[in-house]
C-alpha positions as CSV (number, residue, x, y, z in Angstrom):
1,M,0.0,0.0,0.0
2,D,1.3,3.5,-0.9
3,Y,1.8,5.7,2.2
4,T,-0.3,8.4,0.8
5,K,-3.3,6.0,0.9
6,V,-2.5,4.7,4.3
7,L,-2.3,8.0,6.3
8,I,-5.5,9.9,5.8
9,K,-5.0,12.8,8.2
10,P,-3.3,13.6,11.5
11,L,-5.5,13.7,14.6
12,I,-5.0,16.7,16.8
13,T,-7.0,16.8,20.0
14,E,-6.2,17.6,23.7
15,K,-5.4,13.9,24.4
16,T,-3.1,13.5,21.4
17,T,-1.3,16.8,22.3
18,F,-0.8,15.5,25.8
19,L,0.5,12.1,24.5
20,K,2.9,14.0,22.1
21,D,4.4,15.9,25.0
22,Q,4.6,13.1,27.6
23,S,5.5,10.0,25.6
24,N,6.5,11.1,22.1
25,Q,3.4,9.6,20.4
26,V,1.5,11.1,17.4
27,S,-1.8,9.9,16.1
28,F,-3.3,9.6,12.7
29,I,-6.6,8.5,11.1
30,V,-5.6,5.7,8.8
31,A,-7.2,3.6,6.0
32,R,-9.5,0.8,7.3
33,K,-7.5,-1.9,5.6
34,A,-4.1,-0.8,6.8
35,N,-2.3,-2.9,9.4
36,K,0.5,-2.0,11.9
37,I,3.3,-2.8,9.5
38,D,1.7,-0.6,6.7
39,I,1.3,2.2,9.1
40,Q,4.8,2.0,10.5
41,R,6.3,2.0,6.9
42,A,4.1,4.9,5.9
43,V,5.1,7.1,8.8
44,E,8.8,6.3,8.4
45,R,8.6,7.1,4.6
46,A,6.5,10.2,4.9
47,F,8.3,11.9,7.8
48,K,11.8,10.3,7.7
49,V,11.6,9.2,11.4
50,K,12.1,5.9,13.3
51,V,9.0,4.3,14.7
52,E,9.2,2.3,17.8
53,K,5.6,1.0,18.3
54,V,2.2,1.3,16.6
55,R,-1.2,0.8,18.4
56,I,-4.5,0.7,16.5
57,V,-8.0,1.6,17.7
58,N,-11.1,0.9,15.6
59,K,-14.0,3.4,16.2
60,R,-17.2,1.7,15.3
61,P,-20.0,3.5,13.4
62,R,-22.9,4.8,15.5
63,L,-26.4,6.1,15.0
64,K,-27.0,9.8,15.4
65,K,-30.1,10.4,17.5
66,R,-32.2,13.5,18.2
67,F,-35.3,13.5,20.4
68,G,-35.2,9.7,20.6
69,R,-35.3,9.3,16.8
70,V,-32.5,8.1,14.5
71,V,-31.7,11.0,12.2
72,G,-28.4,9.8,10.7
73,K,-25.2,7.9,11.0
74,V,-21.7,8.8,12.1
75,S,-19.2,6.8,10.2
76,G,-16.5,4.7,11.9
77,Y,-12.8,5.1,11.3
78,K,-9.4,3.5,12.3
79,K,-7.1,5.5,14.5
80,A,-3.3,4.7,15.0
81,Y,-1.1,5.9,17.9
82,V,2.5,5.9,16.7
83,Q,5.3,5.9,19.2
84,L,8.4,7.5,17.9
85,A,11.9,6.4,18.9
86,P,13.7,8.5,21.5
87,G,15.1,11.7,20.0
88,E,12.8,11.6,17.0
89,K,10.1,14.2,16.3
90,I,7.8,15.2,13.5
91,D,8.0,18.9,12.7
92,F,4.4,19.0,11.5
93,F,3.2,18.5,15.1
94,E,5.7,20.8,16.8
95,G,3.8,24.1,16.4
96,V,0.5,22.6,17.8
């Protein structure tokens, strides 16, 4: 899989900013069919860093309700937490 198709977008929230500062982890929303090896290779190729560990979380789709009625659907996605090797950093996340 090409790394441009594996990494969809970076995930920037309060939790991910805390993880970046504390344990040198960054997070991405990734393709549904990507596995840990694909994600590791994609991050290493895209940002020229060394990856130590990859963890994956699947967020399931859920129904959107208003006043007890179903009005839509929120799609699910796959999220990856990537732990970088000590001393490595991604400049894209540094100003956040």
